[in-house]
Structures are given as structure tokens and as C-alpha cells.
N, C-alpha and C positions, 0 to 999 in steps of 0.2 A: 496462615499461609500453609498450603498443602505440601506434601512431600516433594512432588515434582518441581514446584515453584522454589522450594528451598535448594534443590539441586541446581536449578537454573541460576539462582542467585550465587550459590557457592562456587559454581564453575565459570563464573563470568570472565575471569582473567584467562582461563584456558580456552574459552570460546572465542575470544576477540580475534585471534589470528584467522581462525577458520571462517568467521563471519566476513572478513575482508574478501574472501574468495567468492562467497555466495551472495553477498549483500546486493550487488548491482544486477544480479540475475542475467548476466551477459551470455553470449554464445559460448558453447563448449568447444574450445580449440586446443591446439597443442600447448599453448602457454598455460591454459587452465590446468591441464594434467600435471605440468611441471610444477606449478605453484601449489597444487594440492599435495603432491608428494613431499615437496620441501616443507610445507606447513606441518604435515604429520610428523616428519622427522624432528622439526624444531619443537614440537609439543612433547617430545621424549617418548614417542611410541616406538622408536627404533626404526632403522632402515628396512629391515625385513618386512615388518608390518606395513610400513608406508608403501613400499614397492608392490607388495601383494594386493593390498586394498586398492591402490590406484589402478593396477592392472585389471582387477576384477570389475571395478566400476567402469573402466573404459570398455570392457567387453559388454557389460550390461547396457551401457549407453548405445552401443552399436546395435545390439539385438533389439532393443525396445525403441530405437530412434529418439532417444532423449537428447535434446539439443541445447537446453539451457541449464545453467548451474543450479537454479532453483529446483529444477526437477530431480536433481541428484542428491539433494540434502537428505531426504528421508532414506534414500538408498544407502548413503554413507553411514547413517546411524544403524541401519539394519546390518550392514556388513561388519561394522565394528563390534556390534553386540554378539556376533557369532564367535568372536575370539574368546570370550569369557567362559569360564567353567562353572556350571551350576553346582552348588553344594548338594551332596546327598542328604545332609542333615544340618540344620542350623543349631549349633550347640547352645545358643542363648535362649532359644524358644523351645526346642525339643529336648526337654530335660527328663531325668537327671543327667547332669554332666559337670565336668570339672575342666576349667580352661586355664592354662598357663600362658601368660602374656610375656613375650620376649621381644627384644629389639635393642637398638643402641640408645645411649643417653639422648634425651631430648625429643624422642619420637612421639611422646604423648601417651606412654603406657599407663601411667598412674591415673591420669585424667580419664583415659578410656575406661579403665576398670571402674572408676567412680560413676561415670555416666551409665555404663551398662548395668551396674548394681542398682542405680536409682530407677532406671526404666523397668528392670525385671521385678524389683520390689513393688513398684507401682502396678505392675501387671498381676500381682498376687503370688509371686514365687517366693519361696524361702531361700534367701541368699546369704552366703557367708563369704567374706573377703579375707584373703591371706596376704600379709605384707612380708613377702620373701625378699624384698630389697632391703637387706639388713646393713647395707653400706651407707645409705643416705638417710639421715634422720629426717630430712625434709619430706622424703617419700612416705615415711611412716606417718608423719603428722598430717600430710595431705590426705592420706587414706582415712585417717581418723575423722577428718572433717567431712569427707564424702560419706563415710559410714554413719556418722551422727545425723547428717542431713537426710539420708535415705532411710534411717532406722534399721541399718544392717550391721551385724556384729563384725568387728575386725580382729582377726587373730594375728598376734605379732609377738616378737621376742626383742630382747635388748639389741641395740646396735652392735654389729660385729658377730652376731650369732650365726650358726650354720643355717643357710637358707633352706637346705633340705629338711631340717628339723621343723622349720616353720610349716612347710608343706604337709608334713606328717601331722602336726598339731591341728592345722585347719581342717584336714579330712577327719580327724578324730571328732572335732566339733561338728562337722557336717553329719557324721554318722550319728552322733548323740542327738542332734536336733532334726534328723531326717530332712536335711536341706535338699532343695531341688537343684541349686546352681552354686558352684564353688568357683570363685574368681581369684586367681593368684597372680600378684604383681611381682615380677622378678627384677633384679638389678640390671640396669643398662650395661651392655658390654660391647666392646668392639668385635666385629665379626672376624677381624684379622688376628685375634689372640687365641691360639689353640688351647692354652691353659684355661682361660676363662670359658671357652666353649665346652671343654671337657667337664668343668664344674657344673655348667648348666645342664649337660647331658645327665649328670648324676642326679640333679634336682628332678628332672623329668622321670628318670627311672624310679626314684623313691616314690614319687607321686603316683605313678602307675601301679606300683606294687601295693601301696596302701589302698588305692581306689578299687583294686580288684577284690578287696576283702571287706567291703561294706556290708553291713548286716542285711540291708534290703536288696543286696545283689550288687554286682560290679558296676561301678560308675565309669562311664566312658571319659577318657582324658584327651583333651585336645591341646595341641601346641600351636598358638596363634602369633604370628609376627605382626607387630605394629610398625608401620613405615610412615615417616613424614614425607608426603608427596613432594615437598619442595626440594628433597635431595635428588630428584631426577634419576638419571641413569645410575648414580651411586646406590640408590635404593634397590635397583635390580641386582647389583653386586651383593649388597647386604642379604637380600632374600635368598640368593643362590647359596651363599656361605652358611646361613642359618639352616637352610633346608638340608644341605649336605650333612651338617653336624647333628641335627635333631629330628629330621623327618617331619617337616611342618604339615599341619592339617589345613591351614588357611591363613588369610591375610586380613588385616584391618588397615585401611589407608586413611591417614589423618591429614588435616590442614590443607585440604584441596582448595579451600576458599582463599588461601594466601599465595597461590602459585599459578603460573601460566603453563605448568608442566603436567597437567592432569592426564596426559596420555601415558604416563608411567604406569598407570593402573593396567592398561592393555599390555604393556611390555612384560610386566611381572606375571600376569595371568597366562600369557602365551608361553613364556620361557619355562615356568614351573608347573603349569597345568594345575594350579591351585585355585580354589574358590576365594572370592573376596566376600567376607561376611558383613562388614560394615564400612561405611565411608563417613569421614568427618568433614562437614562443610560449614562449621561455625563453632562458637564457644559454648552454646547451651546444650543441655541434655538432649533435647529433641533434634539437635543438629547432627548427632551421630545416627546415621540412618541405615536401615537394612538395605543392602546393596541389591539393586535391580538393574541388570545389564542394559535392557532396552531403555529404561528411563535415564540411566546415566549417559548413554550414548546420544539420546535425543537432546539432553541438556548440553552435552559437550559440543554438538554441531549446531545447536540453535534451532532445532525443530520444535515447533509449537505443539 
């Protein structure tokens, strides 16, 4: 199965409501525009995006004399794709780089680290994983399993250790082995806890200071937020709070295959003007895909 086909399959639930509008290919009338706007809002794109996109398509239909819903499907995909921000650099392919994964509990950070480590190692990169979630023994064990499966070393300390010290250790190991890619899993924390966010900011600062002193030259450090797409508009609130506290570099959206709220990806991209590096549309390593705005939007609206 190709990448686009996987996206189509993974976004099936999000696409169902939009398909109801386009399926019968009827005449474009006032009720069509009302239904389109409502559907975009219900898909968690947000009212601002829904209104603007609907207005823009209405103008396009008038200019180009588009009279059927089927004629507007591709135009909708094109317009939605314009909302996304293209990354200046992909930290997972344009190495050397160090990536800190942040987010709330249950978003899929640890699994995401493991999948990216496996894919990068298979692509020939020298990868080191850091287990800076020192609060959950299960997270450390899970990373050990991923590291063993992928043939990638995992740097860790005892449960309850200072997470910043783990970050320092993992960059020492990366320096010693001339690693291309450093992936650091951090503890899940609520974006509403100022104390925990300050602790995470310390972790980021320590990592950046150590990465600036690598023997082969400074290693760029990226802070990437992992969001469970099923959280919907709450994911937008999470992203805003983490961005205010840490200055995020990008987003990874997980579990898109389990929700009808795939439009949250657009809401986050528009609000924060941050790139989405990867999207998860299944459980396997290959189901964590490099984000392509046009393919994502084609799959979302059901364009072949």
C-alpha cells in the first residue's frame, strides 16, 4: 500500500462527513454552502477556517462557473492545503539534529520516538534514544523494547532521576559515537501546570547548551509537540500552552485513524503557524508518515 493510500485509509473516519456532501454530486446551492461550513466546523477545523474556506470556495465557484459539488472537491483540497506551514527543515531527515518530544500523557510520545528511531536506523542513520521520562518505569521499558528491536542504543537513568541529566548523558553518548539523530522522550505533563512546564523548560535549556558544544559542531535542537488527534479542540489549547512555554518548532499528530476530528491538524497549523512533521495513521512503523499537506487534504476530502 502506498503512502497516499495509507492516508486515505487512516483518515476514513474524518472523511465520512465531507463525503456526504460531495457523494451525490448535486447542484451547488445555498444549502450546500451551509452544510459545508457546518461539516468543517464539526471536523474540528474551527469556525474561522470553516467560514474563510467556505467563502473562498463560494467565490471560486462564481468565477469559474462551478455548478456541482463534485467539481469543488479538488478545489477544497487545494484551499485547505494552503493553510499548512511548510517546514524549513525536517529534523528527522536533515541531520545532525536532536529532537525533544513533549506533550501530555497518552499522546503517543514514546511510541512515536520508537517508530522514528526504527525508520531512521533503517535509512542508515546513527541514532541514539534518550529516556528522559524518569517518572514512568513503563516508558523506560517501552523504549528499551523499541531500541532493541531497531538496534539503537537507549540512554537512561534510574526512575526518579533528574530528566535534564538524562538529556546531558544522551548528548554525551551522541558526541562519543558521532550520532546523526538524537531522540529524547520526555515525561507527559499537563499544559495547565506552570511548575511542570518550568521544569520542562529547564530540560530544553540544558539540552540546547550541551548540543551547542558537540565536537563535530553545534547540533540543532528541536522541540516537537506530540498531539493525539482525538483530543480535538483541546489539542489546540495544549499546543498553544506548550508553544508559549517552550517555543515549539513543530508538531506530530498521532492517532488520526481513530478519530473523525482530523481537521484539528488545520486548526493547529493555522493558529500556531508551525509545521507538522509527521502524522500517525496506524500502529505500524510505516504508518507514521512524513506530512504532505496536499496529500493529507486530498485524503481528507476524498479526492482520488
